[in-house]
Structures are given as C-alpha cells and as structure tokens.
C-alpha positions in Angstrom: 141.1 99.0 -9.4 142.2 97.3 -6.7 141.3 93.7 -6.7 139.0 94.4 -3.0 137.7 97.2 -4.5 136.8 95.5 -7.5 135.3 92.3 -5.3 133.5 95.3 -3.1 131.5 96.7 -6.0 130.6 94.0 -7.4 128.8 92.9 -3.7 127.3 95.8 -3.4 126.2 96.2 -6.5 125.1 92.5 -6.6 123.0 93.4 -3.7 121.6 96.7 -4.9 120.4 94.3 -8.1 118.8 92.3 -5.6 116.8 94.7 -3.8 115.4 96.3 -7.6 114.6 93.0 -8.4 112.5 92.8 -5.1 110.9 95.9 -5.8 110.1 95.7 -9.7 108.7 92.4 -8.8 105.5 94.2 -5.7 105.7 97.6 -8.2 104.7 95.4 -11.7 103.6 91.9 -11.1 100.5 92.6 -14.2 103.5 92.6 -16.4 105.4 89.5 -16.9 107.7 90.6 -19.6 108.4 94.1 -18.5 110.0 91.4 -15.3 111.3 89.2 -17.7 113.8 91.3 -19.2 114.4 93.9 -15.9 115.3 90.3 -14.5 117.4 89.5 -17.8 119.6 92.7 -17.7 120.2 92.4 -13.9 122.2 88.4 -14.5 123.6 90.5 -17.8 125.1 93.6 -15.1 125.8 90.3 -12.4 127.6 88.8 -15.0 129.6 91.8 -16.7 130.9 92.0 -13.4 131.6 88.7 -12.2 133.9 88.2 -15.4 135.7 91.8 -14.3 136.3 90.4 -11.3 137.7 87.0 -11.4 139.6 88.5 -15.1 142.0 90.2 -12.7 142.6 88.4 -10.4 142.8 84.5 -13.0 145.9 84.1 -14.8 145.0 83.1 -18.8 144.9 79.6 -19.4 147.1 79.6 -22.1 150.3 81.2 -19.2 149.7 78.1 -17.7 152.7 76.0 -19.5 155.6 75.1 -17.2 155.8 73.3 -13.5 155.1 74.6 -10.3 157.4 76.8 -8.3 158.4 75.4 -5.0 160.1 78.1 -2.9 163.4 76.4 -1.9 165.6 79.3 0.1 163.7 79.9 3.0 165.7 78.5 4.8 168.6 80.0 3.7 168.2 84.0 5.0 168.7 85.2 1.5 166.4 85.5 -1.6 167.0 85.4 -5.2 163.6 86.6 -6.5 164.8 89.9 -8.3 163.6 93.0 -5.9 161.6 90.2 -4.0 160.0 93.4 -2.1 159.1 96.0 -4.6 155.6 96.3 -5.9 156.1 96.3 -10.1 153.7 95.4 -12.8 154.4 93.3 -16.0 153.9 93.4 -19.6 154.5 89.5 -20.5 155.8 88.0 -24.4 154.5 85.0 -24.9 154.6 83.4 -27.5 152.8 85.8 -30.3 150.8 87.5 -27.2 151.2 89.9 -24.7 149.7 89.8 -21.3 149.8 93.2 -19.2 149.4 94.0 -15.8 149.9 90.9 -15.3 153.2 90.1 -11.6 156.1 88.3 -12.8 158.8 87.2 -10.3 161.8 86.7 -11.5 164.7 84.4 -9.9 168.1 85.2 -10.6 169.6 81.9 -9.2 167.3 79.3 -11.5 166.4 81.7 -14.2 162.7 81.3 -14.2 159.9 83.6 -14.4 157.4 82.9 -12.3 153.6 83.8 -12.2 151.0 83.4 -9.6 147.9 81.5 -10.4 145.3 83.2 -8.5 142.9 80.6 -9.4 143.4 78.1 -7.1 145.2 76.9 -4.0 148.6 74.8 -2.3 148.9 74.3 1.4 146.8 77.6 1.8 148.9 79.8 -0.6 148.4 80.5 -4.5 149.8 78.5 -6.5 152.8 79.6 -8.0 154.5 78.1 -11.9 157.6 79.1 -12.7 156.7 79.5 -16.7 158.2 77.1 -19.9 161.5 79.3 -21.4 160.0 78.0 -24.5 157.5 80.0 -24.8 159.0 83.3 -23.2 160.6 85.9 -25.7 160.9 88.2 -22.8 159.4 90.2 -20.1 158.7 93.9 -18.8 158.8 94.9 -15.0 158.0 98.2 -13.9 159.0 99.5 -10.7 157.5 102.8 -9.1 160.7 104.4 -10.6 162.5 101.9 -12.5 162.0 99.7 -15.9 163.6 96.8 -16.8 163.1 95.3 -20.1 164.1 91.1 -20.0 164.3 89.3 -23.8 165.4 85.7 -24.4 168.7 85.4 -26.0 170.3 82.6 -27.7 173.6 82.7 -28.8 175.2 81.2 -31.8 178.0 78.7 -30.7 180.5 80.8 -31.2 179.9 83.0 -28.3 179.2 80.2 -26.1 181.9 80.0 -24.3 181.3 83.5 -22.8 177.7 83.7 -23.5 174.8 81.3 -21.9 171.9 81.1 -23.4 169.2 82.9 -20.9 167.1 86.1 -19.8 169.2 89.7 -19.8 168.1 92.6 -19.6 168.6 94.9 -22.7 170.4 98.6 -21.3 171.2 99.9 -24.6 171.1 99.2 -27.8 173.5 101.2 -30.7 176.2 101.0 -31.6 176.9 99.3 -29.0 174.5 96.5 -27.0 174.6 96.6 -24.0 173.0 93.5 -21.3 173.1 92.8 -17.8 172.4 89.4 -16.4 170.8 89.4 -13.0 172.4 85.9 -11.2 173.1 84.5 -8.0 175.4 82.3 -7.0 174.8 79.7 -4.0 177.2 79.3 -1.8 177.1 76.9 2.1 177.2 78.7 5.1 177.3 76.7 8.1 175.6 74.1 6.4 172.8 76.2 5.8 172.9 77.9 1.3 173.4 81.0 1.3 172.5 82.6 -2.3 174.3 86.3 -3.7 173.8 88.9 -6.0 175.8 89.2 -8.8 174.7 90.8 -11.6 177.1 90.3 -14.3 177.6 93.2 -17.4 178.2 92.4 -21.1 178.6 94.9 -24.1 178.6 93.7 -28.0 181.3 96.2 -29.9 180.1 94.5 -32.9 182.1 91.7 -33.0 182.9 90.0 -29.5 180.8 89.9 -26.5 182.4 91.2 -23.6 182.3 90.9 -20.0 182.8 94.3 -18.5 184.8 94.2 -15.3 187.1 96.7 -15.1 187.9 100.1 -16.8 190.4 99.2 -18.3 188.5 96.4 -20.3 185.9 98.4 -21.3 188.0 101.0 -22.2 189.9 98.6 -24.6 186.5 98.2 -26.4 186.5 101.9 -27.9 189.0 101.6 -29.9 190.2 104.7 -31.6 187.7 106.4 -29.2 189.3 105.6 -26.0 190.8 108.3 -24.9 187.6 110.0 -25.1 185.6 108.2 -23.1 188.7 108.1 -20.8 188.0 111.9 -20.3 184.3 111.2 -19.7 184.3 108.7 -16.9 187.8 111.0 -15.4 185.6 114.0 -16.0 182.2 112.0 -14.0 184.0 110.3 -11.7 182.7 106.6 -12.9 183.9 102.9 -12.5 183.3 100.4 -14.2 182.8 98.2 -10.9 180.9 99.9 -9.0 179.0 101.8 -12.0 175.2 101.6 -12.6 173.6 99.9 -15.5 172.0 103.7 -16.2 175.7 105.5 -16.3 176.9 103.2 -19.0 174.5 103.1 -20.8 174.9 107.4 -21.2 178.2 106.6 -21.9 177.7 104.5 -24.9 174.6 107.1 -25.7 177.8 110.0 -25.7 180.1 106.8 -27.5 177.1 107.1 -30.9 177.6 110.9 -31.1 181.5 111.1 -31.5 180.7 111.0 -35.6 178.8 114.0 -35.1 181.6 117.4 -35.9 181.8 119.5 -32.5 181.2 116.9 -29.9 183.2 116.8 -26.8 183.0 115.6 -23.4 180.6 117.5 -20.7 
C-alpha cells in the first residue's frame, strides 16, 4: 500500500470510528461499561493504524548513524547518484540486522549509501543521511527489471594496489568472482565540476584480482581454457569493453562447466 493510500485509510477510519463513538454514546448512554469498552477499542484501532502509517514513512532510529548528506552536484548538470531517476526498493544489511522495503541511493563518486529520513526536514526537504559504512555489510537495490547486490569489501594488503576498499556489486561467484565498482570521476568544464559515470569490472581467479579492460586481458585469466572462452565470445560477438555484467557472468558460468565432459560452446 502506498503512503498516500495508507494515510487516506487512516483518516477515513478515524472519522468513521469517531462517528461510531458519537452514535454509540446516544444509544448506550445507560451502559457506562459498554461505552468505556467501545472507546478503548477505538483507541487501540487508531493507535494501530497510526503506528502502521508512521512506520512506513520514518526511518528506524538504528539507521540514523552517519552524517547529513548535502547534495553537492546541482550546478554541474550531471548526477553521480546511481540510477537516480529509477524507482527502487532496497534491503540494507546493517550490523546484524536487515531492513527491508526502504529507499536507498548510492553516490558513485563518494562511495556513500544514502537514506532519506522522512521524520524531519531541512530547508523544506526531507533530511538525507550518508550512513556510516562501518555498520554496513551490504545492500540490495531492486529495480523494475533488474537487481544489484552490493557488498562492502575490505581487501587484504596484497591486493591494495589494485583494489580499493568500498562497495562493489557482486555479479557472479563461482570459480571466479566478478565484481563491478560503480564509480564516477570528476572533471572541470568551463569552471564547473562534471561527474562522469565510469564503472570498473574486476575478476578474481583464485590467486589475483585483475581489472577487465580488453578481450586479451580477460582471456588470459582462463589459462588452458582460453581457447574455448575465445570461441564462445567470438560466436556471441561479445567485446569486453562494451559487454554488460550479465554477458560476462554468462561467460564465467560457462567456464564453470568446462570440466564436465561433452560441453561445447553453443
């Protein structure tokens, strides 16, 4: 149920119950115990509906753990928020808890998870909080035709030159792990900062992380199965530079079957 619909239900129910209370008072004026019971029932129903409404529009207190997020990019004409105009729902993995059906945004330039606090306003708008990443294990974003599963990674020192700690989308986990870092870079044009979305693809082959930028660097990850993977990519007309995450995940899924006898590229 949408928030406006829920509020309307609350309003109509409150009015209806108030009307019932007045009528009941006229009919049962000689029965004080009955009137008190009926009034108590009305209060319980109203309290339940009000609690349901405010639960749907406010943020649990546990989540208000971070700094206020002030949008910094309005003058740039570009927006570093991921899929900012697309409707979504989210699940947040916060400490040892899960919060479902909340609204989250992800800042690809600052690597921040943002939640809107509908319980208070700042300068005429609802307050936004950039959550403390130390408390976040990950989050899932669900769009109409797609879902993105993010986890927070803290990489060992041996990978620090290639891999920066932060939030990554987990696109595939099998023999290889495939991550996408959704990021934006900033450049200055005519005195104004512009934000350009530049996602980065990374694959872990069991011993090292490699950033995938060309067909050649991608194919070298497969060792003795390089020829089979190359054949599949050629038949499917896949170029790594333009490939979607789903296409790369399908290649990795196929690679996981190569040790099974009789498997050939389609």
